[in-house]
PDB file of N, CA, C, O and CB in Angstrom:
ATOM      1  N   MET A   1       0.781  -1.224   0.003  1.00  0.00           N
ATOM      2  CA  MET A   1       0.003   0.008   0.007  1.00  0.00           C
ATOM      3  C   MET A   1       0.825   1.272   0.013  1.00  0.00           C
ATOM      4  O   MET A   1       0.326   2.289  -0.470  1.00  0.00           O
ATOM      5  CB  MET A   1      -0.885   0.020   1.169  1.00  0.00           C
ATOM      6  N   PRO A   2       2.038   1.297   0.518  1.00  0.00           N
ATOM      7  CA  PRO A   2       2.801   2.547   0.493  1.00  0.00           C
ATOM      8  C   PRO A   2       3.051   3.030  -0.937  1.00  0.00           C
ATOM      9  O   PRO A   2       3.128   4.234  -1.181  1.00  0.00           O
ATOM     10  CB  PRO A   2       4.133   2.363   1.220  1.00  0.00           C
ATOM     11  N   LYS A   3       3.174   2.115  -1.859  1.00  0.00           N
ATOM     12  CA  LYS A   3       3.417   2.518  -3.233  1.00  0.00           C
ATOM     13  C   LYS A   3       2.187   3.228  -3.807  1.00  0.00           C
ATOM     14  O   LYS A   3       2.321   4.205  -4.544  1.00  0.00           O
ATOM     15  CB  LYS A   3       3.788   1.297  -4.092  1.00  0.00           C
ATOM     16  N   LEU A   4       1.001   2.742  -3.475  1.00  0.00           N
ATOM     17  CA  LEU A   4      -0.229   3.350  -3.940  1.00  0.00           C
ATOM     18  C   LEU A   4      -0.430   4.747  -3.317  1.00  0.00           C
ATOM     19  O   LEU A   4      -0.897   5.678  -3.973  1.00  0.00           O
ATOM     20  CB  LEU A   4      -1.418   2.438  -3.611  1.00  0.00           C
ATOM     21  N   ARG A   5      -0.066   4.858  -2.046  1.00  0.00           N
ATOM     22  CA  ARG A   5      -0.160   6.185  -1.378  1.00  0.00           C
ATOM     23  C   ARG A   5       0.815   7.170  -1.997  1.00  0.00           C
ATOM     24  O   ARG A   5       0.489   8.342  -2.188  1.00  0.00           O
ATOM     25  CB  ARG A   5       0.122   6.060   0.144  1.00  0.00           C
ATOM     26  N   ARG A   6       2.011   6.692  -2.311  1.00  0.00           N
ATOM     27  CA  ARG A   6       2.985   7.587  -2.930  1.00  0.00           C
ATOM     28  C   ARG A   6       2.503   8.054  -4.295  1.00  0.00           C
ATOM     29  O   ARG A   6       2.672   9.220  -4.652  1.00  0.00           O
ATOM     30  CB  ARG A   6       4.342   6.895  -3.058  1.00  0.00           C
ATOM     31  N   LEU A   7       1.912   7.157  -5.051  1.00  0.00           N
ATOM     32  CA  LEU A   7       1.383   7.497  -6.361  1.00  0.00           C
ATOM     33  C   LEU A   7       0.224   8.490  -6.230  1.00  0.00           C
ATOM     34  O   LEU A   7       0.119   9.422  -7.027  1.00  0.00           O
ATOM     35  CB  LEU A   7       0.925   6.228  -7.100  1.00  0.00           C
ATOM     36  N   ALA A   8      -0.624   8.303  -5.255  1.00  0.00           N
ATOM     37  CA  ALA A   8      -1.736   9.238  -5.024  1.00  0.00           C
ATOM     38  C   ALA A   8      -1.207  10.617  -4.607  1.00  0.00           C
ATOM     39  O   ALA A   8      -1.745  11.640  -5.033  1.00  0.00           O
ATOM     40  CB  ALA A   8      -2.695   8.682  -3.936  1.00  0.00           C
ATOM     41  N   LEU A   9      -0.165  10.649  -3.784  1.00  0.00           N
ATOM     42  CA  LEU A   9       0.412  11.910  -3.361  1.00  0.00           C
ATOM     43  C   LEU A   9       1.031  12.648  -4.542  1.00  0.00           C
ATOM     44  O   LEU A   9       0.865  13.860  -4.672  1.00  0.00           O
ATOM     45  CB  LEU A   9       1.454  11.680  -2.275  1.00  0.00           C
ATOM     46  N   VAL A  10       1.731  11.937  -5.388  1.00  0.00           N
ATOM     47  CA  VAL A  10       2.330  12.566  -6.588  1.00  0.00           C
ATOM     48  C   VAL A  10       1.225  13.088  -7.498  1.00  0.00           C
ATOM     49  O   VAL A  10       1.355  14.169  -8.073  1.00  0.00           O
ATOM     50  CB  VAL A  10       3.235  11.552  -7.366  1.00  0.00           C
ATOM     51  N   GLY A  11       0.136  12.327  -7.632  1.00  0.00           N
ATOM     52  CA  GLY A  11      -0.994  12.760  -8.438  1.00  0.00           C
ATOM     53  C   GLY A  11      -1.639  14.028  -7.889  1.00  0.00           C
ATOM     54  O   GLY A  11      -2.013  14.924  -8.645  1.00  0.00           O
ATOM     55  N   LEU A  12      -1.762  14.091  -6.575  1.00  0.00           N
ATOM     56  CA  LEU A  12      -2.346  15.288  -5.945  1.00  0.00           C
ATOM     57  C   LEU A  12      -1.439  16.506  -6.091  1.00  0.00           C
ATOM     58  O   LEU A  12      -1.925  17.634  -6.172  1.00  0.00           O
ATOM     59  CB  LEU A  12      -2.619  15.026  -4.462  1.00  0.00           C
ATOM     60  N   LEU A  13      -0.122  16.287  -6.123  1.00  0.00           N
ATOM     61  CA  LEU A  13       0.803  17.395  -6.266  1.00  0.00           C
ATOM     62  C   LEU A  13       0.795  17.954  -7.698  1.00  0.00           C
ATOM     63  O   LEU A  13       0.935  19.161  -7.896  1.00  0.00           O
ATOM     64  CB  LEU A  13       2.210  16.950  -5.880  1.00  0.00           C
ATOM     65  N   PHE A  14       0.631  17.070  -8.694  1.00  0.00           N
ATOM     66  CA  PHE A  14       0.677  17.518 -10.049  1.00  0.00           C
ATOM     67  C   PHE A  14      -0.668  17.952 -10.605  1.00  0.00           C
ATOM     68  O   PHE A  14      -0.713  18.570 -11.668  1.00  0.00           O
ATOM     69  CB  PHE A  14       1.234  16.462 -10.881  1.00  0.00           C
ATOM     70  N   ALA A  15      -1.754  17.652  -9.929  1.00  0.00           N
ATOM     71  CA  ALA A  15      -3.098  18.033 -10.409  1.00  0.00           C
ATOM     72  C   ALA A  15      -3.262  19.565 -10.514  1.00  0.00           C
ATOM     73  O   ALA A  15      -3.801  20.035 -11.516  1.00  0.00           O
ATOM     74  CB  ALA A  15      -4.177  17.458  -9.461  1.00  0.00           C
ATOM     75  N   PRO A  16      -2.820  20.355  -9.525  1.00  0.00           N
ATOM     76  CA  PRO A  16      -2.957  21.817  -9.679  1.00  0.00           C
ATOM     77  C   PRO A  16      -2.126  22.367 -10.812  1.00  0.00           C
ATOM     78  O   PRO A  16      -2.509  23.358 -11.434  1.00  0.00           O
ATOM     79  CB  PRO A  16      -2.569  22.514  -8.401  1.00  0.00           C
ATOM     80  N   LEU A  17      -0.998  21.748 -11.093  1.00  0.00           N
ATOM     81  CA  LEU A  17      -0.162  22.207 -12.212  1.00  0.00           C
ATOM     82  C   LEU A  17      -0.852  21.960 -13.547  1.00  0.00           C
ATOM     83  O   LEU A  17      -0.784  22.786 -14.457  1.00  0.00           O
ATOM     84  CB  LEU A  17       1.202  21.501 -12.189  1.00  0.00           C
ATOM     85  N   ALA A  18      -1.510  20.822 -13.649  1.00  0.00           N
ATOM     86  CA  ALA A  18      -2.219  20.484 -14.880  1.00  0.00           C
ATOM     87  C   ALA A  18      -3.431  21.376 -15.056  1.00  0.00           C
ATOM     88  O   ALA A  18      -3.787  21.714 -16.185  1.00  0.00           O
ATOM     89  CB  ALA A  18      -2.641  19.014 -14.878  1.00  0.00           C
ATOM     90  N   ALA A  19      -4.075  21.765 -13.960  1.00  0.00           N
ATOM     91  CA  ALA A  19      -5.286  22.576 -14.066  1.00  0.00           C
ATOM     92  C   ALA A  19      -4.987  24.023 -14.452  1.00  0.00           C
ATOM     93  O   ALA A  19      -5.863  24.708 -14.980  1.00  0.00           O
ATOM     94  CB  ALA A  19      -6.042  22.546 -12.754  1.00  0.00           C
ATOM     95  N   THR A  20      -3.774  24.496 -14.202  1.00  0.00           N
ATOM     96  CA  THR A  20      -3.458  25.870 -14.542  1.00  0.00           C
ATOM     97  C   THR A  20      -3.329  26.102 -16.035  1.00  0.00           C
ATOM     98  O   THR A  20      -3.389  27.246 -16.485  1.00  0.00           O
ATOM     99  CB  THR A  20      -2.198  26.276 -13.867  1.00  0.00           C
ATOM    100  N   GLY A  21      -3.154  25.050 -16.807  1.00  0.00           N
ATOM    101  CA  GLY A  21      -3.019  25.176 -18.246  1.00  0.00           C
ATOM    102  C   GLY A  21      -4.335  25.319 -18.975  1.00  0.00           C
ATOM    103  O   GLY A  21      -4.335  25.551 -20.184  1.00  0.00           O
ATOM    104  N   CYS A  22      -5.453  25.192 -18.291  1.00  0.00           N
ATOM    105  CA  CYS A  22      -6.778  25.276 -18.894  1.00  0.00           C
ATOM    106  C   CYS A  22      -7.270  26.713 -18.823  1.00  0.00           C
ATOM    107  O   CYS A  22      -7.815  27.140 -17.805  1.00  0.00           O
ATOM    108  CB  CYS A  22      -7.773  24.319 -18.190  1.00  0.00           C
ATOM    109  N   HIS A  23      -7.076  27.458 -19.908  1.00  0.00           N
ATOM    110  CA  HIS A  23      -7.486  28.865 -19.922  1.00  0.00           C
ATOM    111  C   HIS A  23      -8.013  29.162 -21.334  1.00  0.00           C
ATOM    112  O   HIS A  23      -7.382  28.812 -22.331  1.00  0.00           O
ATOM    113  CB  HIS A  23      -6.279  29.837 -19.528  1.00  0.00           C
ATOM    114  N   THR A  24      -9.143  29.790 -21.394  1.00  0.00           N
ATOM    115  CA  THR A  24      -9.721  30.180 -22.673  1.00  0.00           C
ATOM    116  C   THR A  24      -9.347  31.626 -22.977  1.00  0.00           C
ATOM    117  O   THR A  24      -9.115  32.425 -22.070  1.00  0.00           O
ATOM    118  CB  THR A  24     -11.260  30.002 -22.662  1.00  0.00           C
ATOM    119  N   VAL A  25      -9.291  31.945 -24.256  1.00  0.00           N
ATOM    120  CA  VAL A  25      -8.969  33.293 -24.705  1.00  0.00           C
ATOM    121  C   VAL A  25     -10.250  33.972 -25.125  1.00  0.00           C
ATOM    122  O   VAL A  25     -10.990  33.447 -25.958  1.00  0.00           O
ATOM    123  CB  VAL A  25      -7.940  33.277 -25.867  1.00  0.00           C
ATOM    124  N   GLU A  26     -10.518  35.120 -24.566  1.00  0.00           N
ATOM    125  CA  GLU A  26     -11.708  35.871 -24.911  1.00  0.00           C
ATOM    126  C   GLU A  26     -11.538  36.516 -26.301  1.00  0.00           C
ATOM    127  O   GLU A  26     -10.419  36.657 -26.796  1.00  0.00           O
ATOM    128  CB  GLU A  26     -11.996  36.946 -23.833  1.00  0.00           C
ATOM    129  N   TYR A  27     -12.648  36.897 -26.910  1.00  0.00           N
ATOM    130  CA  TYR A  27     -12.592  37.436 -28.279  1.00  0.00           C
ATOM    131  C   TYR A  27     -11.830  38.742 -28.355  1.00  0.00           C
ATOM    132  O   TYR A  27     -11.211  39.040 -29.377  1.00  0.00           O
ATOM    133  CB  TYR A  27     -13.990  37.641 -28.818  1.00  0.00           C
ATOM    134  N   TYR A  28     -11.867  39.532 -27.279  1.00  0.00           N
ATOM    135  CA  TYR A  28     -11.161  40.805 -27.297  1.00  0.00           C
ATOM    136  C   TYR A  28      -9.664  40.647 -26.995  1.00  0.00           C
ATOM    137  O   TYR A  28      -8.897  41.593 -27.171  1.00  0.00           O
ATOM    138  CB  TYR A  28     -11.793  41.754 -26.294  1.00  0.00           C
ATOM    139  N   GLU A  29      -9.249  39.468 -26.546  1.00  0.00           N
ATOM    140  CA  GLU A  29      -7.846  39.197 -26.281  1.00  0.00           C
ATOM    141  C   GLU A  29      -7.122  38.643 -27.507  1.00  0.00           C
ATOM    142  O   GLU A  29      -5.892  38.628 -27.551  1.00  0.00           O
ATOM    143  CB  GLU A  29      -7.719  38.228 -25.130  1.00  0.00           C
ATOM    144  N   LYS A  30      -7.879  38.193 -28.491  1.00  0.00           N
ATOM    145  CA  LYS A  30      -7.276  37.571 -29.685  1.00  0.00           C
ATOM    146  C   LYS A  30      -6.534  38.575 -30.557  1.00  0.00           C
ATOM    147  O   LYS A  30      -5.688  38.183 -31.361  1.00  0.00           O
ATOM    148  CB  LYS A  30      -8.351  36.885 -30.513  1.00  0.00           C
ATOM    149  N   GLN A  31      -6.834  39.863 -30.413  1.00  0.00           N
ATOM    150  CA  GLN A  31      -6.126  40.849 -31.228  1.00  0.00           C
ATOM    151  C   GLN A  31      -4.651  40.894 -30.867  1.00  0.00           C
ATOM    152  O   GLN A  31      -3.822  41.246 -31.706  1.00  0.00           O
ATOM    153  CB  GLN A  31      -6.750  42.235 -31.056  1.00  0.00           C
ATOM    154  N   LEU A  32      -4.309  40.545 -29.638  1.00  0.00           N
ATOM    155  CA  LEU A  32      -2.918  40.499 -29.228  1.00  0.00           C
ATOM    156  C   LEU A  32      -2.172  39.321 -29.849  1.00  0.00           C
ATOM    157  O   LEU A  32      -0.965  39.378 -30.081  1.00  0.00           O
ATOM    158  CB  LEU A  32      -2.828  40.430 -27.723  1.00  0.00           C
ATOM    159  N   LEU A  33      -2.924  38.250 -30.111  1.00  0.00           N
ATOM    160  CA  LEU A  33      -2.314  37.051 -30.710  1.00  0.00           C
ATOM    161  C   LEU A  33      -2.079  37.238 -32.209  1.00  0.00           C
ATOM    162  O   LEU A  33      -1.227  36.557 -32.778  1.00  0.00           O
ATOM    163  CB  LEU A  33      -3.207  35.819 -30.470  1.00  0.00           C
ATOM    164  N   SER A  34      -2.807  38.139 -32.857  1.00  0.00           N
ATOM    165  CA  SER A  34      -2.647  38.356 -34.277  1.00  0.00           C
ATOM    166  C   SER A  34      -1.689  39.506 -34.579  1.00  0.00           C
ATOM    167  O   SER A  34      -1.672  40.013 -35.700  1.00  0.00           O
ATOM    168  CB  SER A  34      -3.988  38.622 -34.907  1.00  0.00           C
ATOM    169  N   ASP A  35      -0.919  39.910 -33.628  1.00  0.00           N
ATOM    170  CA  ASP A  35       0.070  40.963 -33.802  1.00  0.00           C
ATOM    171  C   ASP A  35       1.141  40.467 -34.802  1.00  0.00           C
ATOM    172  O   ASP A  35       1.583  39.322 -34.705  1.00  0.00           O
ATOM    173  CB  ASP A  35       0.715  41.362 -32.418  1.00  0.00           C
ATOM    174  N   PRO A  36       1.552  41.302 -35.739  1.00  0.00           N
ATOM    175  CA  PRO A  36       2.565  40.848 -36.715  1.00  0.00           C
ATOM    176  C   PRO A  36       3.887  40.409 -36.051  1.00  0.00           C
ATOM    177  O   PRO A  36       4.626  39.603 -36.615  1.00  0.00           O
ATOM    178  CB  PRO A  36       2.850  41.971 -37.718  1.00  0.00           C
ATOM    179  N   ALA A  37       4.170  40.933 -34.880  1.00  0.00           N
ATOM    180  CA  ALA A  37       5.389  40.520 -34.214  1.00  0.00           C
ATOM    181  C   ALA A  37       5.341  39.068 -33.730  1.00  0.00           C
ATOM    182  O   ALA A  37       6.371  38.472 -33.414  1.00  0.00           O
ATOM    183  CB  ALA A  37       5.660  41.433 -33.055  1.00  0.00           C
ATOM    184  N   MET A  38       4.131  38.513 -33.678  1.00  0.00           N
ATOM    185  CA  MET A  38       3.972  37.143 -33.218  1.00  0.00           C
ATOM    186  C   MET A  38       4.155  36.133 -34.363  1.00  0.00           C
ATOM    187  O   MET A  38       4.173  34.925 -34.125  1.00  0.00           O
ATOM    188  CB  MET A  38       2.597  36.967 -32.577  1.00  0.00           C
ATOM    189  N   GLY A  39       4.290  36.622 -35.599  1.00  0.00           N
ATOM    190  CA  GLY A  39       4.397  35.728 -36.745  1.00  0.00           C
ATOM    191  C   GLY A  39       5.771  35.054 -36.828  1.00  0.00           C
ATOM    192  O   GLY A  39       6.754  35.570 -36.297  1.00  0.00           O
ATOM    193  N   PHE A  40       5.831  33.917 -37.487  1.00  0.00           N
ATOM    194  CA  PHE A  40       7.080  33.195 -37.658  1.00  0.00           C
ATOM    195  C   PHE A  40       7.894  33.797 -38.802  1.00  0.00           C
ATOM    196  O   PHE A  40       9.109  33.952 -38.685  1.00  0.00           O
ATOM    197  CB  PHE A  40       6.808  31.708 -37.917  1.00  0.00           C
ATOM    198  N   GLU A  41       7.236  34.133 -39.894  1.00  0.00           N
ATOM    199  CA  GLU A  41       7.961  34.645 -41.041  1.00  0.00           C
ATOM    200  C   GLU A  41       8.049  36.174 -40.946  1.00  0.00           C
ATOM    201  O   GLU A  41       7.050  36.854 -40.710  1.00  0.00           O
ATOM    202  CB  GLU A  41       7.275  34.208 -42.364  1.00  0.00           C
ATOM    203  N   THR A  42       9.244  36.686 -41.132  1.00  0.00           N
ATOM    204  CA  THR A  42       9.450  38.123 -41.008  1.00  0.00           C
ATOM    205  C   THR A  42       9.419  38.830 -42.358  1.00  0.00           C
ATOM    206  O   THR A  42       9.056  40.004 -42.430  1.00  0.00           O
ATOM    207  CB  THR A  42      10.765  38.396 -40.319  1.00  0.00           C
ATOM    208  N   ASP A  43       9.792  38.140 -43.415  1.00  0.00           N
ATOM    209  CA  ASP A  43       9.897  38.770 -44.732  1.00  0.00           C
ATOM    210  C   ASP A  43       8.927  38.062 -45.697  1.00  0.00           C
ATOM    211  O   ASP A  43       9.151  36.905 -46.054  1.00  0.00           O
ATOM    212  CB  ASP A  43      11.379  38.706 -45.270  1.00  0.00           C
ATOM    213  N   PRO A  44       7.847  38.751 -46.124  1.00  0.00           N
ATOM    214  CA  PRO A  44       6.917  38.099 -47.021  1.00  0.00           C
ATOM    215  C   PRO A  44       7.516  37.720 -48.372  1.00  0.00           C
ATOM    216  O   PRO A  44       7.051  36.776 -49.011  1.00  0.00           O
ATOM    217  CB  PRO A  44       5.751  38.979 -47.232  1.00  0.00           C
ATOM    218  N   THR A  45       8.545  38.449 -48.812  1.00  0.00           N
ATOM    219  CA  THR A  45       9.210  38.120 -50.074  1.00  0.00           C
ATOM    220  C   THR A  45       9.923  36.772 -49.969  1.00  0.00           C
ATOM    221  O   THR A  45       9.881  35.954 -50.888  1.00  0.00           O
ATOM    222  CB  THR A  45      10.214  39.226 -50.462  1.00  0.00           C
ATOM    223  N   GLU A  46      10.564  36.566 -48.849  1.00  0.00           N
ATOM    224  CA  GLU A  46      11.274  35.285 -48.617  1.00  0.00           C
ATOM    225  C   GLU A  46      10.275  34.129 -48.563  1.00  0.00           C
ATOM    226  O   GLU A  46      10.548  33.059 -49.107  1.00  0.00           O
ATOM    227  CB  GLU A  46      12.103  35.341 -47.290  1.00  0.00           C
ATOM    228  N   VAL A  47       9.143  34.320 -47.927  1.00  0.00           N
ATOM    229  CA  VAL A  47       8.121  33.294 -47.851  1.00  0.00           C
ATOM    230  C   VAL A  47       7.609  32.964 -49.243  1.00  0.00           C
ATOM    231  O   VAL A  47       7.437  31.792 -49.577  1.00  0.00           O
ATOM    232  CB  VAL A  47       6.969  33.741 -46.945  1.00  0.00           C
ATOM    233  N   HIS A  48       7.360  33.997 -50.071  1.00  0.00           N
ATOM    234  CA  HIS A  48       6.884  33.766 -51.433  1.00  0.00           C
ATOM    235  C   HIS A  48       7.905  32.965 -52.228  1.00  0.00           C
ATOM    236  O   HIS A  48       7.545  32.036 -52.951  1.00  0.00           O
ATOM    237  CB  HIS A  48       6.590  35.100 -52.135  1.00  0.00           C
ATOM    238  N   PHE A  49       9.186  33.326 -52.094  1.00  0.00           N
ATOM    239  CA  PHE A  49      10.233  32.637 -52.819  1.00  0.00           C
ATOM    240  C   PHE A  49      10.298  31.151 -52.387  1.00  0.00           C
ATOM    241  O   PHE A  49      10.393  30.264 -53.235  1.00  0.00           O
ATOM    242  CB  PHE A  49      11.592  33.339 -52.584  1.00  0.00           C
ATOM    243  N   GLN A  50      10.249  30.893 -51.088  1.00  0.00           N
ATOM    244  CA  GLN A  50      10.325  29.516 -50.606  1.00  0.00           C
ATOM    245  C   GLN A  50       9.113  28.713 -51.043  1.00  0.00           C
ATOM    246  O   GLN A  50       9.247  27.534 -51.368  1.00  0.00           O
ATOM    247  CB  GLN A  50      10.447  29.488 -49.089  1.00  0.00           C
ATOM    248  N   GLN A  51       7.914  29.331 -51.059  1.00  0.00           N
ATOM    249  CA  GLN A  51       6.730  28.635 -51.551  1.00  0.00           C
ATOM    250  C   GLN A  51       6.867  28.312 -53.021  1.00  0.00           C
ATOM    251  O   GLN A  51       6.506  27.214 -53.446  1.00  0.00           O
ATOM    252  CB  GLN A  51       5.480  29.467 -51.314  1.00  0.00           C
ATOM    253  N   LYS A  52       7.378  29.234 -53.803  1.00  0.00           N
ATOM    254  CA  LYS A  52       7.511  29.019 -55.221  1.00  0.00           C
ATOM    255  C   LYS A  52       8.472  27.877 -55.518  1.00  0.00           C
ATOM    256  O   LYS A  52       8.197  27.036 -56.374  1.00  0.00           O
ATOM    257  CB  LYS A  52       7.973  30.284 -55.896  1.00  0.00           C
ATOM    258  N   VAL A  53       9.585  27.848 -54.822  1.00  0.00           N
ATOM    259  CA  VAL A  53      10.572  26.783 -55.008  1.00  0.00           C
ATOM    260  C   VAL A  53       9.959  25.449 -54.583  1.00  0.00           C
ATOM    261  O   VAL A  53      10.129  24.448 -55.280  1.00  0.00           O
ATOM    262  CB  VAL A  53      11.872  27.077 -54.196  1.00  0.00           C
ATOM    263  N   PHE A  54       9.258  25.417 -53.467  1.00  0.00           N
ATOM    264  CA  PHE A  54       8.647  24.163 -52.987  1.00  0.00           C
ATOM    265  C   PHE A  54       7.606  23.640 -53.991  1.00  0.00           C
ATOM    266  O   PHE A  54       7.624  22.458 -54.335  1.00  0.00           O
ATOM    267  CB  PHE A  54       7.983  24.383 -51.597  1.00  0.00           C
ATOM    268  N   TYR A  55       6.722  24.489 -54.450  1.00  0.00           N
ATOM    269  CA  TYR A  55       5.666  24.039 -55.357  1.00  0.00           C
ATOM    270  C   TYR A  55       6.233  23.690 -56.723  1.00  0.00           C
ATOM    271  O   TYR A  55       5.690  22.828 -57.413  1.00  0.00           O
ATOM    272  CB  TYR A  55       4.585  25.112 -55.497  1.00  0.00           C
ATOM    273  N   SER A  56       7.298  24.334 -57.118  1.00  0.00           N
ATOM    274  CA  SER A  56       7.904  23.988 -58.415  1.00  0.00           C
ATOM    275  C   SER A  56       8.597  22.639 -58.348  1.00  0.00           C
ATOM    276  O   SER A  56       8.520  21.840 -59.282  1.00  0.00           O
ATOM    277  CB  SER A  56       8.906  25.068 -58.850  1.00  0.00           C
ATOM    278  N   MET A  57       9.267  22.398 -57.246  1.00  0.00           N
ATOM    279  CA  MET A  57       9.943  21.110 -57.104  1.00  0.00           C
ATOM    280  C   MET A  57       8.946  19.980 -56.956  1.00  0.00           C
ATOM    281  O   MET A  57       9.189  18.879 -57.450  1.00  0.00           O
ATOM    282  CB  MET A  57      10.883  21.131 -55.910  1.00  0.00           C
ATOM    283  N   GLU A  58       7.838  20.223 -56.293  1.00  0.00           N
ATOM    284  CA  GLU A  58       6.813  19.181 -56.109  1.00  0.00           C
ATOM    285  C   GLU A  58       6.074  18.925 -57.425  1.00  0.00           C
ATOM    286  O   GLU A  58       5.614  17.807 -57.656  1.00  0.00           O
ATOM    287  CB  GLU A  58       5.802  19.594 -54.997  1.00  0.00           C
ATOM    288  N   GLY A  59       5.953  19.916 -58.277  1.00  0.00           N
ATOM    289  CA  GLY A  59       5.217  19.749 -59.520  1.00  0.00           C
ATOM    290  C   GLY A  59       3.721  19.739 -59.306  1.00  0.00           C
ATOM    291  O   GLY A  59       2.970  19.258 -60.155  1.00  0.00           O
ATOM    292  N   SER A  60       3.284  20.267 -58.180  1.00  0.00           N
ATOM    293  CA  SER A  60       1.862  20.273 -57.867  1.00  0.00           C
ATOM    294  C   SER A  60       1.299  21.669 -58.077  1.00  0.00           C
ATOM    295  O   SER A  60       2.030  22.594 -58.432  1.00  0.00           O
ATOM    296  CB  SER A  60       1.614  19.797 -56.421  1.00  0.00           C
ATOM    297  N   ALA A  61       0.011  21.815 -57.859  1.00  0.00           N
ATOM    298  CA  ALA A  61      -0.633  23.142 -58.022  1.00  0.00           C
ATOM    299  C   ALA A  61      -0.086  24.064 -56.936  1.00  0.00           C
ATOM    300  O   ALA A  61       0.021  23.675 -55.773  1.00  0.00           O
ATOM    301  CB  ALA A  61      -2.222  23.042 -57.933  1.00  0.00           C
ATOM    302  N   GLY A  62       0.251  25.258 -57.320  1.00  0.00           N
ATOM    303  CA  GLY A  62       0.821  26.227 -56.398  1.00  0.00           C
ATOM    304  C   GLY A  62      -0.234  26.830 -55.499  1.00  0.00           C
ATOM    305  O   GLY A  62      -1.401  26.942 -55.873  1.00  0.00           O
ATOM    306  N   GLY A  63       0.191  27.215 -54.310  1.00  0.00           N
ATOM    307  CA  GLY A  63      -0.714  27.827 -53.361  1.00  0.00           C
ATOM    308  C   GLY A  63      -0.636  29.326 -53.397  1.00  0.00           C
ATOM    309  O   GLY A  63      -1.132  29.999 -52.494  1.00  0.00           O
ATOM    310  N   ILE A  64      -0.019  29.861 -54.430  1.00  0.00           N
ATOM    311  CA  ILE A  64       0.169  31.309 -54.519  1.00  0.00           C
ATOM    312  C   ILE A  64      -0.831  31.915 -55.504  1.00  0.00           C
ATOM    313  O   ILE A  64      -0.771  33.118 -55.758  1.00  0.00           O
ATOM    314  CB  ILE A  64       1.617  31.643 -54.948  1.00  0.00           C
ATOM    315  N   GLY A  65      -1.727  31.142 -56.055  1.00  0.00           N
ATOM    316  CA  GLY A  65      -2.756  31.666 -56.913  1.00  0.00           C
ATOM    317  C   GLY A  65      -2.727  31.111 -58.330  1.00  0.00           C
ATOM    318  O   GLY A  65      -3.676  31.299 -59.090  1.00  0.00           O
ATOM    319  N   ASP A  66      -1.659  30.437 -58.685  1.00  0.00           N
ATOM    320  CA  ASP A  66      -1.582  29.829 -60.029  1.00  0.00           C
ATOM    321  C   ASP A  66      -0.866  28.479 -59.937  1.00  0.00           C
ATOM    322  O   ASP A  66      -0.395  28.086 -58.870  1.00  0.00           O
ATOM    323  CB  ASP A  66      -0.836  30.777 -61.034  1.00  0.00           C
ATOM    324  N   SER A  67      -0.793  27.791 -61.050  1.00  0.00           N
ATOM    325  CA  SER A  67      -0.152  26.490 -61.044  1.00  0.00           C
ATOM    326  C   SER A  67       1.359  26.643 -61.083  1.00  0.00           C
ATOM    327  O   SER A  67       1.893  27.674 -61.494  1.00  0.00           O
ATOM    328  CB  SER A  67      -0.635  25.648 -62.222  1.00  0.00           C
ATOM    329  N   ALA A  68       2.021  25.604 -60.651  1.00  0.00           N
ATOM    330  CA  ALA A  68       3.480  25.651 -60.578  1.00  0.00           C
ATOM    331  C   ALA A  68       4.105  25.408 -61.942  1.00  0.00           C
ATOM    332  O   ALA A  68       3.441  24.989 -62.890  1.00  0.00           O
ATOM    333  CB  ALA A  68       3.998  24.623 -59.575  1.00  0.00           C
ATOM    334  N   GLY A  69       5.399  25.684 -62.013  1.00  0.00           N
ATOM    335  CA  GLY A  69       6.124  25.494 -63.247  1.00  0.00           C
ATOM    336  C   GLY A  69       6.532  24.060 -63.473  1.00  0.00           C
ATOM    337  O   GLY A  69       5.949  23.144 -62.894  1.00  0.00           O
ATOM    338  N   GLY A  70       7.514  23.861 -64.299  1.00  0.00           N
ATOM    339  CA  GLY A  70       7.906  22.494 -64.646  1.00  0.00           C
ATOM    340  C   GLY A  70       9.020  21.940 -63.776  1.00  0.00           C
ATOM    341  O   GLY A  70       9.613  20.928 -64.148  1.00  0.00           O
ATOM    342  N   GLY A  71       9.328  22.525 -62.674  1.00  0.00           N
ATOM    343  CA  GLY A  71      10.341  22.008 -61.816  1.00  0.00           C
ATOM    344  C   GLY A  71      11.586  22.867 -61.758  1.00  0.00           C
ATOM    345  O   GLY A  71      12.468  22.615 -60.938  1.00  0.00           O
ATOM    346  N   CYS A  72      11.681  23.890 -62.620  1.00  0.00           N
ATOM    347  CA  CYS A  72      12.881  24.706 -62.635  1.00  0.00           C
ATOM    348  C   CYS A  72      12.729  25.942 -61.755  1.00  0.00           C
ATOM    349  O   CYS A  72      13.721  26.631 -61.517  1.00  0.00           O
ATOM    350  CB  CYS A  72      13.215  25.116 -64.055  1.00  0.00           C
ATOM    351  N   GLY A  73      11.527  26.254 -61.260  1.00  0.00           N
ATOM    352  CA  GLY A  73      11.295  27.435 -60.446  1.00  0.00           C
ATOM    353  C   GLY A  73      10.963  28.655 -61.266  1.00  0.00           C
ATOM    354  O   GLY A  73      10.883  29.754 -60.716  1.00  0.00           O
ATOM    355  N   CYS A  74      10.766  28.504 -62.578  1.00  0.00           N
ATOM    356  CA  CYS A  74      10.468  29.639 -63.444  1.00  0.00           C
ATOM    357  C   CYS A  74       9.010  30.061 -63.264  1.00  0.00           C
ATOM    358  O   CYS A  74       8.154  29.270 -62.868  1.00  0.00           O
ATOM    359  CB  CYS A  74      10.756  29.288 -64.925  1.00  0.00           C
ATOM    360  N   TYR A  75       8.763  31.303 -63.560  1.00  0.00           N
ATOM    361  CA  TYR A  75       7.387  31.815 -63.463  1.00  0.00           C
ATOM    362  C   TYR A  75       6.630  31.532 -64.718  1.00  0.00           C
ATOM    363  O   TYR A  75       5.456  31.888 -64.824  1.00  0.00           O
ATOM    364  CB  TYR A  75       7.374  33.307 -63.182  1.00  0.00           C
TER     365      TYR A  75
END
């Protein structure tokens, strides 16, 4: 039984830590999350270039508004 008590004690200690992660974001707080400083990509030109190279190499339809080239990265 001491092992079961120890497990219960550890569970009771970690339960408040797990409960603190449950938080909802209100609609008026979401504007802070959409701040441009929170974005991963800093240069839209670089993102466009990387997407173009990726879609050209894949030979699939491009996500930039038109279909991809033949694999060379040409427009």
